[in-house]
C-alpha positions in Angstrom: 89.7 97.7 88.5 91.1 100.7 87.9 93.0 102.6 90.9 93.4 106.7 89.4 96.3 107.0 92.5 99.9 107.3 91.7 101.7 105.1 94.5 105.2 106.0 95.4 107.0 102.2 96.8 110.0 103.5 98.6 112.4 100.6 100.5 115.4 101.1 102.5 118.2 99.0 101.4 121.7 97.6 103.3 122.8 94.7 101.8 119.6 93.2 101.4 120.6 90.8 98.0 118.9 88.0 100.1 115.7 89.9 100.3 114.9 92.4 98.3 114.3 90.2 94.9 111.4 88.2 97.1 110.1 90.9 97.7 110.5 92.8 94.5 109.0 89.6 92.4 105.5 90.4 94.6 105.4 93.1 93.6 105.8 92.5 90.3 103.1 90.2 89.9 100.8 92.5 91.2 97.9 93.4 88.9 98.2 97.0 89.3 99.0 99.0 87.0 100.8 103.0 87.3 103.8 102.0 90.6 107.3 102.9 91.1 109.7 101.6 92.9 112.2 103.5 94.6 115.3 101.7 96.6 117.2 103.9 99.1 120.6 102.3 99.6 122.1 102.8 102.3 125.5 101.9 100.9 125.8 98.0 100.1 128.6 96.3 99.5 126.7 93.3 98.6 124.1 92.5 94.7 121.3 95.1 95.8 121.9 97.9 93.8 122.3 95.8 90.6 119.5 93.9 91.4 117.2 97.4 92.1 118.5 98.9 88.9 118.5 95.1 87.0 114.6 95.4 88.5 113.6 98.8 87.2 113.6 100.3 90.4 114.9 103.9 91.0 118.0 103.9 93.4 118.6 106.7 95.8 121.1 107.8 98.3 120.2 105.9 102.0 121.5 106.1 105.3 119.5 104.6 108.2 115.5 103.6 108.1 114.1 107.3 109.0 116.6 109.2 106.5 116.6 106.9 103.0 112.5 106.6 103.5 112.3 110.2 103.4 115.1 110.5 100.9 112.4 108.6 98.8 109.4 110.2 99.3 111.4 113.1 98.4 111.6 112.2 94.6 108.4 109.8 94.6 105.9 110.6 91.8 103.0 109.8 93.6 99.7 110.7 94.9 100.7 108.0 97.8 103.8 106.4 99.5 103.5 102.9 100.8 107.0 102.5 102.6 107.9 98.8 103.3 111.2 97.0 105.2 113.3 94.8 102.2 112.7 91.4 103.9 108.5 91.9 103.4 106.7 89.4 100.8 102.9 90.9 99.1 100.5 87.9 99.0 98.3 88.1 95.4 96.4 91.3 94.8 97.9 93.0 97.7 97.7 96.6 96.1 94.2 96.0 94.4 92.3 94.8 98.0 94.8 97.3 99.8 93.8 99.9 98.4 90.3 99.5 98.0 89.8 99.0 101.7 91.3 102.4 102.2 89.5 104.6 99.9 86.5 103.0 101.1 87.4 103.8 104.8 88.6 107.5 103.3 91.6 106.6 105.3 95.1 108.9 104.9 97.3 106.7 106.5 97.7 102.7 107.3 99.8 99.7 108.9 98.7 95.8 108.2 98.8 93.0 109.8 101.5 90.2 109.4 102.7 87.0 108.9 106.3 85.4 109.7 108.2 83.4 107.4 109.0 80.8 107.6 105.0 80.6 108.8 106.1 77.9 111.5 103.2 77.8 115.4 106.0 79.3 117.0 106.4 82.0 114.7 102.3 82.3 113.8 101.9 82.5 117.6 104.4 85.2 118.7 103.4 87.7 115.8 99.4 87.3 117.1 99.6 87.7 120.7 102.9 90.5 120.5 102.3 92.1 116.9 98.7 91.4 115.6 96.3 91.1 118.8 97.9 94.4 120.8 97.6 96.7 117.7 94.7 95.4 116.4 93.1 96.3 120.4 94.7 100.1 120.2 93.9 100.8 116.8 91.9 103.8 117.6 93.9 104.7 120.7 97.7 104.7 120.0 98.5 103.7 116.3 101.0 101.5 115.4 103.0 101.4 111.4 105.9 98.9 111.3 106.9 97.4 108.2 104.1 98.8 105.6 103.0 102.1 105.6 100.0 102.8 103.1 100.6 107.1 103.5 98.8 109.7 101.5 102.1 112.1 100.2 100.3 115.6 100.6 99.5 113.8 104.3 102.9 112.7 104.9 104.7 116.0 103.7 102.2 117.8 106.5 103.7 116.3 108.9 107.5 117.0 107.6 107.9 113.1 106.8 109.7 110.5 109.6 111.8 112.4 111.7 115.6 111.2 111.6 116.6 112.2 115.0 114.8 109.4 116.6 116.2 105.7 117.8 113.7 103.4 117.4 110.4 103.7 116.6 110.2 106.3 114.3 107.4 104.4 112.1 104.6 104.6 115.5 105.8 108.4 116.2 104.8 108.9 112.1 101.2 107.4 112.1 100.7 109.1 115.8 101.6 112.3 114.4 100.1 111.8 110.8 96.6 109.7 112.8 95.5 113.6 114.5 95.2 115.1 111.2 94.0 112.5 108.6 91.8 109.3 109.4 93.9 106.1 110.5 93.5 102.3 110.3 94.7 99.2 109.9 93.4 97.1 106.4 92.2 94.2 107.2 91.7 93.0 103.7 95.5 91.6 102.9 98.3 90.6 105.4 101.8 91.4 104.7 104.4 88.6 105.4 107.6 89.3 107.1 110.6 87.6 107.6 111.2 85.9 111.0 114.8 86.9 111.3 114.8 89.4 114.1 113.4 86.8 116.1 116.2 84.4 114.5 119.6 87.0 115.1 118.2 88.1 118.6 115.9 86.2 119.5 112.8 86.3 121.2 113.6 88.5 124.6 115.6 90.8 123.2 113.4 91.4 120.3 110.3 92.2 122.3 111.4 93.9 125.3 113.9 96.5 123.1 109.9 97.3 122.2 108.2 97.3 124.5 111.1 99.7 126.0 110.9 101.9 123.1 106.4 101.7 123.7 106.5 102.8 126.9 108.8 105.3 126.2 107.1 107.2 124.0 103.7 106.9 126.4 105.3 108.8 129.3 108.2 110.5 128.4 107.7 110.9 124.1 110.3 110.0 121.0 113.0 108.3 121.7 115.7 110.5 120.9 118.4 109.3 123.7 121.0 106.5 122.5 119.7 104.0 125.1 121.4 101.1 122.5 122.5 100.5 119.4 120.5 100.2 116.7 122.0 98.5 113.6 121.0 98.5 110.7 120.3 95.1 108.6 123.1 93.6 111.0 120.6 90.1 110.3 122.5 89.1 107.3 125.8 91.4 107.3 129.1 89.6 106.1 132.2 89.3 108.7 134.0 91.7 106.4 131.4 94.0 106.8 131.5 94.4 110.5 134.9 94.9 110.6 134.4 98.0 108.4 131.6 98.9 111.2 133.7 98.6 113.6 136.6 100.6 111.6 134.1 103.4 111.0 132.6 103.5 115.1 136.2 103.1 116.0 137.4 106.0 113.0 135.0 107.8 114.6 135.4 107.8 118.0 139.0 108.9 117.6 139.4 111.7 114.9 
């Protein structure tokens, strides 16, 4: 099946040497031509950049996820943009199935249901109850988009991309702004696998309390632009050295 649109895949990273190879391998396995991979790296001190370059990715300077995604989109050449978190893995046939449904339904922006990795009963139940079911029920009322977002580049540019002033849930904010100008939907043809490291590191209660707070705040007050809690990009795999480096940077900002 021939797909005419050129696809640009944009991945923000920071110290993702453990997960990025799995994502890139899953992309390489796709029976799909005409796509480019852009890695927006926020200053990794592990092998992330080396892995990206060796795999043929274009590497640009990143930062926090919204910043990195926007910088990646600026250099993207595709008509379609696919934003992926680094700990995502795509199933075989993902592009063919997803883009076919995307075009058939005349969507302009879309996101995806998730499968946890490892696929234990516990994590599968949590993903179903606290993510897949709510976003399916709210699909036509309150768009959600996280971990994987497919959007036409023209629409992305029209809404000025991700709002870099938002502290959390900037991906949901993009979906809701874009859905006002183009049709939004959840692609049902293929689910993405997502690492359960958020649960393993932060715990169930903290993870979902934060998400629930952000959701309610967005509904009643708008995008979360206040620093209610510190956002740590890629803190799941940080070494002790990198933690000290980040602490030193914070201290320098406060002192100087």
